N, C-alpha and C positions, 0 to 999 in steps of 0.2 A: 504494500500500500504506500503510495507516495504521500508526501506531506499534504498535498492538495486533495487526497482521496478521503479525508475525514468527512464523514457524512454529517448533515445538519443535525443539531441537537434535538430537534423535535421529531426526527424520523424514527427514533428507536425507543418505543415504550418497552417496559419490561416484557420478557418472554412469556410471562404468565398473563399478560393483558391481551395480546394479539399476535398473530403471525408476523414474523420478521420479514419485511420485503426483500426480495431477491437481491436488489442492488445494495441494500444495507448489509446483508449477509456477506456479499462478495467483498464489500469495502472493509468490514470489520474482522473477517475471518483471519487475515494475515496477522493481525495483532494478537488474537487468541493463540494462533499457531506459534508465534514467536515466544509467547509467555508459557508455552507448554514444555519448555526445557527448564529443568531446575536451576541451572546456572544463570540463564537469562532472567528467570523470575527473581532470583536473588539480586542480580545486577539491577534490575528494574526497581526493586525495593530499596536498594542502597541509593540509587539516583533520586528516586521520588522522595525519599526521606532525608536527603542531604541538607545539612544546615546551610541556609543561604540560597537554597533552591538549585544548587549545582555542585558537581563533584568532579575532581580531576581524575583522569585515568590512572594517575600515579597513586591514588588512594584506593582505586578499585582492584587493581592487579594483585597487590599483596594479600587480599582477603581470600584468595583462591589458590589451590595447589595446581594451577594450570599455567601454561606458558603465556607470555605476552601476546603472541600471535593468535592463540586460541581465544583469549579474552577479547582481542580486537575483532575476531570473527563474530563473537556473540554480540558485541556492541554494534557492529555493522548490521546484524540481523535486526536488532531493536530499532536502529535508525531506518532501515528499509521498511519496517512495519509501521513507521510513523509514530512510534512510542516515545522517542527521545530526539532532541536536537543536540548538535555538537558544535563547539567553537574552538578552533586552534588558537592558542596563545603561546607564541614561542615554540618550544619543543613539546608542550603538553596540550592535550585535548580535554576540554571540560564538557561534561554532559549534563543536560537538564531534561526533566520529564515534560511531556506535552500534556497539560492538564485536560484539554478538551477531549482528547481520545480516551483518557483514563475515565473521565466522567461518563462518556458514552458507554464504555465497557461496563462500568459499575451500574449505570441505569438499566442496561439490558439484563443484568443478573439480579437486580433488586426484586425481591419477592415480598409483596405486601403481607402483613400479618393479618390473619383472619381469626376472629374470636368465635 
């Protein structure tokens, strides 16, 4: 999913409210697929919860027993799915979550409580 492929906020009510339109399913499924890997899910958590809203790759890599290129691959996958943005500053890259897509994914999975 490209950064432009994030669907409108009003397009996706909870899965329990009505059927997800085909276009919305096609736009959102790459994000769910990207989050289906445990390392990427942990990376996403670290990025989304980072103090100041962003985190340097230099702080992400040591948290895993993986090589730098493997972490870079996972971060590229998160970027390609539209979940994070990145900015190079000198030799380091800083990552930040894209709140709009996270809200869409959360809204889709929200289940209302019935009494």
